[in-house]
C-alpha positions in Angstrom: 23.2 -22.3 -14.2 21.5 -19.2 -15.6 20.6 -20.4 -19.1 17.1 -19.5 -20.3 15.4 -22.8 -21.0 12.3 -23.4 -23.1 10.4 -24.2 -19.9 11.4 -20.8 -18.4 10.3 -19.0 -21.6 6.9 -20.8 -21.4 6.6 -19.8 -17.7 7.3 -16.2 -18.6 4.6 -16.3 -21.3 2.1 -17.9 -19.0 2.8 -15.2 -16.4 2.0 -12.5 -19.0 5.2 -10.6 -18.7 6.0 -8.0 -21.4 9.7 -8.5 -21.2 12.6 -10.1 -19.2 16.0 -8.9 -18.2 18.9 -11.2 -19.1 22.1 -10.3 -17.2 25.4 -11.5 -18.4 27.6 -13.1 -15.8 29.9 -10.0 -16.1 26.9 -7.8 -15.1 25.9 -9.0 -11.7 22.8 -7.6 -10.2 23.7 -4.8 -7.7 22.8 -5.5 -4.1 19.5 -4.0 -3.0 19.8 -1.4 -0.3 17.3 -1.0 2.6 15.9 2.0 0.7 15.5 -0.1 -2.4 13.6 -2.8 -0.4 11.3 -0.1 1.2 10.6 1.3 -2.2 9.7 -2.1 -3.6 7.4 -2.7 -0.6 5.8 0.7 -1.1 5.3 0.0 -4.9 3.6 -3.3 -4.3 1.1 -1.8 -1.8 0.5 1.4 -3.9 0.1 -0.5 -7.2 -2.5 -2.8 -5.7 -4.4 0.2 -4.2 -4.3 2.1 -7.5 -5.6 -0.9 -9.4 -8.5 -1.4 -7.0 -9.3 2.4 -7.0 -9.2 2.7 -10.8 -11.5 -0.4 -11.1 -13.9 1.1 -8.4 -14.0 4.5 -10.1 -14.7 2.9 -13.5 -17.5 0.7 -12.1 -19.2 3.0 -9.6 -18.1 6.5 -10.9 -17.1 7.2 -7.3 -13.7 7.5 -5.8 -12.9 6.1 -2.3 -9.2 5.9 -1.7 -7.6 8.2 -4.3 -7.0 10.9 -1.7 -5.3 8.5 0.7 -3.1 7.1 -2.1 -2.1 10.6 -3.2 -1.4 11.5 0.5 0.7 8.4 0.9 2.7 9.2 -2.3 3.2 12.9 -1.2 4.1 11.8 2.4 6.8 9.4 1.2 8.2 11.2 -1.9 6.8 14.8 -1.9 9.5 16.1 0.3 12.7 14.4 -1.0 15.5 16.6 -2.2 17.7 13.7 -3.3 17.3 11.4 -6.3 15.6 8.1 -6.1 16.3 5.0 -8.3 13.4 3.7 -10.4 14.6 0.2 -11.1 13.0 -1.2 -14.3 10.6 -3.7 -12.8 9.0 -6.3 -14.9 5.5 -5.4 -15.7 2.7 -7.7 -16.7 -0.2 -6.6 -18.9 -2.3 -6.6 -15.7 -0.2 -4.0 -13.8 1.5 -2.1 -16.6 -0.7 1.0 -16.4 -1.0 1.1 -12.6 2.8 0.8 -12.2 3.3 3.6 -14.7 0.7 5.7 -13.0 2.5 5.2 -9.6 5.9 6.2 -11.1 4.4 9.3 -12.7 2.7 10.2 -9.3 6.0 9.9 -7.4 7.8 12.1 -10.0 4.9 14.6 -9.8 5.2 14.7 -6.0 8.9 15.3 -6.2 8.7 18.0 -8.9 5.9 19.9 -7.3 7.9 19.9 -4.1 11.0 21.3 -5.8 8.8 23.9 -7.5 7.2 25.0 -4.2 3.7 24.4 -5.6 0.9 24.9 -3.1 -0.2 21.7 -1.3 -3.7 21.7 -2.9 -2.2 21.9 -6.4 0.4 19.3 -5.5 -2.5 17.0 -4.4 -4.4 17.6 -7.6 -1.3 16.9 -9.7 -0.5 13.6 -7.9 -4.2 12.6 -8.1 -4.1 13.3 -11.9 -0.9 11.2 -12.2 -2.6 8.3 -10.4 -5.7 8.5 -12.7 -4.2 9.9 -16.0 -4.2 6.5 -17.8 -7.5 5.2 -16.3 -9.1 5.2 -19.8 -6.5 2.6 -20.8 -7.6 0.3 -18.1 -10.8 0.0 -20.1 -8.8 -0.6 -23.3 -9.0 -3.3 -25.8 -5.9 -5.5 -25.4 -5.4 -5.6 -29.2 -4.9 -1.8 -29.2 -1.9 -1.9 -26.9 -0.5 -5.4 -27.4 -1.7 -6.5 -30.8 -1.0 -5.6 -34.4 0.4 -2.2 -35.4 -1.3 0.9 -34.0 -3.8 2.2 -36.6 -5.7 5.4 -36.9 -8.8 3.5 -35.7 -6.9 2.3 -32.7 -5.9 5.9 -32.0 -9.5 7.1 -32.2 -10.7 4.3 -29.9 -7.9 5.2 -27.4 -9.0 8.9 -27.5 -12.6 8.0 -26.9 -11.9 5.8 -23.9 -9.6 8.5 -22.5 -12.3 11.2 -22.9 -14.8 8.9 -21.3 -12.4 8.4 -18.4 -11.9 12.1 -18.0 -15.7 12.6 -17.6 -15.7 9.8 -15.0 -12.9 11.5 -13.1 -14.8 14.8 -13.1 -17.9 13.0 -11.8 -16.0 11.0 -9.2 -14.3 14.1 -7.7 -17.3 16.4 -7.1 -15.3 19.4 -6.0 -11.8 18.7 -7.3 -12.8 16.9 -10.5 -12.4 19.8 -13.0 -8.9 20.6 -11.6 -7.8 17.0 -11.8 -9.3 16.6 -15.3 -7.5 19.7 -16.5 -4.1 18.3 -15.3 -4.9 14.9 -16.9 -5.5 16.4 -20.3 
């Protein structure tokens, strides 16, 4: 029985999910491969690390684990020559930006590898991908999940992003300007 009940819908609302996939019986979920399971495990660990690091940077204006997160992304995905599958995971409001940042970081690691970009620039690019939406972590929920997006919302968004770029530059004493340049 795969019918979506009112109780299931209420549970989804309580969990804070943005959307839900409903598959028809004619569209069975494809089986997960070992690679898919490893990717899911990696995503869970990395998303948690990104959330913690972004919160830390916003609170203390100091980074602690960004380099190790970027190195982990580059080590796992910065050398692949084949395609990877980004399954559309359900995202809650709490992890939406960190999941997006991780996916962008993985794509940046892959693209910089294919383009033969120097290791230092690859590192800066992946760090920028991890942090590029950090200003949205400080957001006002109504801007992203509320009423229609207004000019005032756009200005507030730009202000929080600019503030976050300054924090990035401050948190990365020697690499900050390079990472900020890529973020912008």
